[in-house]
GUSEKOL-574022 format. One line per 2 residues: number of its first residue (from 1); for each residue z, x, y of C-alpha. Coordinates in nm, 4 decimals. Each point is the difference from the previous one (the first is absolute). Layout:
BEGIN
NUM) Z X Y | ...
//
This chain:
BEGIN
1) 17.4392 -10.7040 1.8168 | 0.0363 0.3379 0.1850
3) 0.1194 -0.0855 0.3738 | -0.0820 0.3645 0.1379
5) -0.3555 -0.0230 -0.0043 | -0.0005 -0.3347 0.2090
7) 0.2347 0.1112 0.2414 | -0.1119 0.3331 0.0631
9) -0.3609 -0.1272 0.0762 | 0.1643 -0.2177 0.2540
11) 0.0099 0.1155 0.3832 | 0.2153 -0.3095 0.0651
13) 0.2099 -0.2231 -0.1935 | 0.0937 -0.3512 0.1027
15) 0.3106 -0.2000 -0.1838 | -0.0393 -0.3806 0.0737
17) 0.3960 -0.1000 0.0259 | 0.0018 -0.4339 -0.0065
19) 0.3416 0.0934 0.2441 | 0.0980 0.2656 0.1714
21) 0.2273 0.1453 -0.2805 | -0.2105 -0.0541 -0.3088
23) -0.1836 0.3082 -0.0454 | 0.2648 0.2338 0.1235
25) 0.2257 -0.1758 -0.3364 | -0.2860 -0.0053 -0.2274
27) -0.1961 0.3233 0.0700 | 0.2123 0.2071 0.2580
29) -0.0374 0.3293 -0.1909 | -0.3521 -0.0004 -0.0419
31) -0.0472 -0.0687 0.3994 | 0.2447 0.2554 0.0734
33) -0.1571 0.2839 -0.2293 | -0.3676 -0.0690 0.1176
35) 0.1132 -0.0024 0.3644 | 0.1773 0.3342 -0.0950
37) -0.3448 0.1585 -0.1219 | -0.1307 -0.0988 0.3322
39) -0.2171 -0.3204 -0.0941 | -0.0499 -0.2752 0.2412
41) 0.2944 -0.3266 -0.1380 | -0.0378 -0.2821 0.1795
43) 0.2231 -0.2854 -0.0973 | -0.2100 -0.2979 0.0570
45) 0.3121 -0.3368 0.0575 | -0.1782 -0.3535 -0.0675
47) 0.2373 -0.2284 0.1244 | 0.1221 0.1390 0.2866
49) -0.0221 -0.2618 0.3155 | 0.3274 -0.1052 0.1078
51) 0.1688 -0.3337 -0.0874 | 0.2387 -0.2128 0.1222
53) 0.3103 -0.1558 -0.2205 | 0.1797 -0.2268 0.2607
55) 0.0742 -0.2182 -0.2759 | 0.0439 0.2224 -0.2876
57) 0.3171 0.1821 -0.1492 | 0.1421 0.3088 0.0250
59) -0.2665 0.2114 -0.2137 | -0.3007 -0.1583 0.1797
61) 0.1407 0.0433 0.3179 | 0.0828 0.3552 -0.0315
63) -0.3849 0.0450 -0.1723 | -0.1091 -0.1564 0.3143
65) 0.1079 0.3175 0.2170 | -0.3344 0.1466 -0.0075
67) 0.1397 0.2461 0.2715 | 0.2385 0.1797 -0.2428
69) -0.2206 -0.0483 -0.3213 | -0.2989 0.1587 0.2052
71) 0.2648 0.2632 0.1059 | 0.0996 0.0652 -0.4000
73) -0.3758 0.0438 -0.0856 | -0.0696 0.2532 0.2433
75) 0.2516 0.1996 -0.0640 | -0.0154 -0.0054 -0.3759
77) -0.3704 0.0928 0.0072 | 0.0971 0.2612 0.2305
79) 0.2345 0.1430 -0.2385 | -0.3155 0.0207 -0.2755
81) -0.2539 0.1281 0.2652 | -0.2054 -0.3059 -0.0381
83) -0.1422 -0.2300 0.2850 | 0.0309 -0.3403 0.0367
85) -0.2524 -0.2742 0.0466 | 0.0695 -0.4031 -0.0093
87) -0.2232 -0.2649 -0.0743 | 0.2038 -0.2917 0.2041
89) -0.0459 -0.2687 -0.2694 | 0.3376 -0.2001 0.0211
91) 0.1985 0.0092 -0.3062 | 0.1057 -0.3433 -0.2324
93) 0.3306 0.0252 0.1768 | -0.1615 -0.1109 0.3514
95) -0.2623 -0.2000 -0.1320 | -0.0747 -0.3819 -0.0239
97) 0.1589 -0.2575 -0.1913 | 0.3268 0.2360 -0.0053
99) 0.0914 0.1008 -0.3103 | 0.2379 -0.2371 -0.2100
101) 0.2835 0.3057 -0.0723 | -0.0409 0.3676 -0.1274
103) -0.1480 -0.0870 -0.3474 | -0.3198 -0.1813 0.1689
105) -0.0985 0.3920 0.1285 | -0.0565 0.0497 -0.4217
107) -0.1513 -0.3148 -0.0842 | -0.4043 0.0729 0.0081
109) -0.2643 -0.2812 -0.0133 | -0.3482 -0.0169 -0.1022
111) -0.1421 -0.0386 0.3337 | 0.1545 0.3180 0.1520
113) -0.2997 0.1886 -0.0668 | -0.2252 -0.2699 0.1865
115) 0.1860 0.1105 0.3280 | -0.1163 0.1605 0.2571
117) 0.2768 0.3040 -0.0213 | -0.1156 0.1215 -0.2882
119) -0.3837 -0.0014 0.1759 | 0.1838 0.1788 0.3246
121) 0.1668 0.2480 -0.2835 | -0.3710 0.0588 -0.1961
123) -0.1709 0.0633 0.3285 | 0.2383 0.2905 0.0950
125) 0.0163 0.1602 -0.2964 | -0.3767 -0.0141 -0.0287
127) -0.0325 0.2043 0.2937 | 0.2485 0.2639 -0.0519
129) -0.2509 0.0662 -0.3361 | -0.3012 0.0187 0.2545
131) 0.1554 0.3135 0.1093 | -0.1146 0.2123 -0.3086
133) 0.2755 0.2609 0.0075 | 0.2971 -0.2680 0.0025
135) 0.1979 -0.1226 -0.3031 | 0.1866 -0.3376 -0.0223
137) 0.3053 -0.0650 -0.1810 | 0.1013 -0.3823 -0.0070
139) 0.3056 -0.2284 -0.1784 | -0.0641 -0.1601 -0.3327
141) 0.1846 -0.3075 0.1346 | 0.2898 0.0433 -0.2561
143) 0.2912 -0.2491 0.0492 | -0.2468 -0.2948 0.1170
145) 0.0852 0.0339 0.3747 | -0.2378 -0.1798 0.1661
147) -0.0519 0.2321 0.2752 | -0.0494 0.3058 -0.3185
149) -0.2288 -0.2263 -0.1771 | -0.2259 -0.0806 0.3227
151) -0.0156 0.3959 0.0924 | -0.0401 0.0978 -0.4194
153) -0.3179 -0.3343 0.0048 | -0.1504 0.1795 0.2828
155) 0.0311 0.3277 -0.1410 | -0.1218 -0.1026 -0.3616
157) -0.3057 -0.1630 0.1751 | -0.0854 0.2966 0.1485
159) 0.0166 0.2115 -0.3154 | -0.2045 -0.2871 -0.2210
161) -0.2998 -0.0131 0.2826 | -0.0594 0.3773 0.0228
163) 0.0993 0.1516 -0.3267 | -0.2234 0.3210 -0.0443
165) 0.0516 0.3055 0.0171 | 0.0114 0.0277 0.4372
167) 0.2475 -0.2642 0.1432 | 0.1273 -0.1707 -0.3370
169) 0.1499 0.3583 -0.1589 | 0.1709 0.0792 0.3727
171) 0.2385 -0.2848 0.0032 | 0.3364 -0.0162 -0.2135
173) 0.3006 -0.2137 -0.0356 | 0.3773 0.0701 -0.0276
175) 0.2959 -0.2383 -0.1359 | 0.2028 -0.1999 0.2665
177) 0.4043 0.0422 0.0256 | 0.0166 -0.3382 -0.2024
179) -0.1567 0.2240 -0.3000 | 0.3555 0.1477 0.0085
181) 0.0663 -0.2982 -0.2494 | -0.1496 0.0829 -0.3052
183) -0.0085 -0.3664 -0.0980 | -0.2700 -0.0060 0.3173
185) -0.1638 0.2412 -0.1210 | -0.0661 -0.1625 -0.3114
187) -0.0941 -0.3210 0.1378 | -0.2659 0.1505 0.2018
189) -0.2936 0.0608 -0.2117 | -0.1231 0.3945 0.1254
191) 0.3398 0.0966 -0.0051 | 0.1194 -0.0976 -0.3284
193) -0.2793 0.1869 -0.1663 | 0.2537 0.2957 0.0694
195) 0.3373 -0.1352 -0.1016 | 0.3016 0.2038 0.0152
197) 0.3009 -0.1185 -0.1660 | 0.2627 -0.2352 0.1362
199) 0.2675 0.2152 -0.0484 | -0.1605 0.2764 0.2293
201) -0.0458 -0.2785 0.2699 | 0.0861 0.1356 0.3543
203) 0.2406 -0.3026 0.0948 | 0.2643 0.1504 -0.2667
205) 0.0434 0.2582 0.2782 | 0.1003 -0.2643 0.2857
207) 0.1478 -0.3351 -0.2303 | 0.0117 -0.1983 0.3432
209) -0.3425 0.0669 0.1374 | -0.1512 0.0269 -0.3913
211) 0.1491 -0.3338 -0.0687 | -0.1878 -0.1783 0.3002
213) -0.3229 0.1826 -0.0559 | 0.0432 -0.1572 -0.3801
215) 0.1367 -0.3431 0.1144 | -0.3238 0.0249 0.2639
217) -0.2339 0.0669 -0.3097 | 0.1106 -0.2866 -0.2036
219) -0.0600 -0.2157 0.2976 | -0.3294 0.0901 0.1006
221) -0.2840 -0.2441 -0.1160 | -0.3877 0.0063 0.0399
223) -0.3167 0.2006 -0.0545 | -0.0300 0.3639 0.0835
225) -0.2209 0.1690 0.1834 | -0.2643 0.1204 -0.2747
227) 0.0135 -0.3905 -0.1160 | -0.0914 -0.0630 0.3895
229) -0.2128 0.2347 0.0549 | -0.2291 -0.0257 -0.3187
231) 0.0774 0.3578 -0.1211 | 0.0052 0.0659 -0.3263
233) 0.2764 0.2041 -0.1928 | -0.0183 0.1866 -0.2839
235) 0.1323 0.3149 -0.1602 | -0.3422 0.1464 0.0527
237) -0.0380 -0.0922 0.3466 | 0.3669 0.1020 0.1828
239) 0.1046 0.3179 -0.0526 | 0.3967 0.1514 0.1324
241) 0.1001 0.3079 0.1246 | 0.3516 0.0965 0.1475
243) -0.0104 0.1936 0.3406 | 0.2819 0.2542 -0.0572
245) 0.2642 0.0052 0.2794 | 0.2493 0.2687 -0.0500
247) -0.0721 0.2158 0.3080 | -0.0265 -0.2724 0.2433
249) 0.2278 -0.2749 -0.1652 | 0.2710 0.0763 0.2702
251) -0.2940 -0.0829 0.2824 | -0.0452 -0.3095 -0.1619
253) 0.3501 -0.1079 -0.0394 | 0.0795 0.1379 0.3903
255) -0.3583 -0.2308 0.1014 | 0.1687 -0.3145 -0.2034
257) 0.3579 0.0338 0.2138 | -0.1611 -0.0846 0.3198
259) -0.0977 -0.3063 -0.1501 | 0.3410 -0.1975 0.0735
261) -0.1490 -0.3239 0.0220 | -0.1430 0.0226 -0.3186
263) 0.2782 0.1584 -0.2174 | 0.2545 -0.1814 0.1205
265) -0.1837 -0.3066 -0.1224 | 0.0001 0.2021 -0.3262
267) 0.3199 0.0448 -0.0661 | 0.0737 0.3260 0.2459
269) -0.1688 0.3338 0.0344 | 0.2206 0.1634 -0.2532
271) -0.1405 -0.2247 -0.2780 | -0.3449 0.0019 0.0741
273) 0.0350 0.3731 0.0139 | 0.1622 0.0260 -0.3698
275) -0.2707 -0.2403 -0.1535 | -0.2786 0.1779 0.1938
277) 0.1234 0.3382 -0.1645 | 0.0397 -0.1134 -0.3433
279) -0.3357 -0.1796 -0.0024 | -0.1751 0.3238 0.1141
281) 0.2063 0.1932 -0.3088 | -0.0600 -0.3085 -0.2934
283) -0.3912 -0.0501 0.1423 | -0.1058 0.3573 0.0469
285) -0.0430 -0.0566 0.4178 | -0.1450 -0.2904 0.1874
287) -0.2586 -0.1738 -0.2566 | -0.4088 -0.0236 0.0947
289) -0.2370 -0.2089 -0.1658 | -0.3619 -0.0058 0.0812
291) -0.2735 -0.2556 -0.0914 | -0.2987 0.1396 -0.2050
293) -0.2144 -0.2893 -0.1348 | -0.2345 0.2028 -0.2241
295) 0.2863 0.2507 -0.1289 | 0.0466 -0.0124 -0.3887
297) 0.3701 0.0987 -0.1726 | 0.3515 -0.0712 0.1019
299) 0.2217 0.0808 0.3155
//
């Protein structure tokens, strides 16, 4: 898949981010590169409504400080030259019933796609694609985080329903940060089409964060977004290209450093930086996927 013609044909790129940090962690290099070429780049954060965690633990209370998190996001996107947009839904951490510990955040269920949130995401992306000069970049939902899977389902519904030379060709997919675990990548039907050697897994660059990612990948359960959205997966229908980040890697890492709430939860900023550097090196950049239902051949 050649990314350049798709991106160059658009006047606007909208990256759909489940939470404040996800887009920058996953495709901050692409965001910086496109903004640097004068393209309008917006990051639409889906779960961006302030929640309360009076009864939660230390981490939950930290994540409920939305004044700080919005400020982190504004500064990070400013570094990259992108504009913030927010859909205003509540993330799973602050929805009822309260999650039973952090592991429940990574357990998807069959009824996930029947919820109102996935439909809200679908409608939002459909409206973006109604503008003929817009390309949308959405997550694949790798890692089974409930919120990520909801966003991926909404995006996949859109590409399934509009799989034509127009809007259907203008939605692409990125690999979530949980894809830093090669085990997670191989659990997802799309990313496992292009596996990397386990010995090259980015987590080796920061053992503490890497071990946490691998542990979470072993504990994640439930259907993936392609199954929930009923989108077929095959070597002829999905293709991948790595967007090189060499010239903008520094900008991406600076922007990631602004998300102190999240990098602290992931084991520290330095560890996250090292994992991302290794991922860029061994994977050739930031992996981007495209769904083409009538395509033939292999990715």
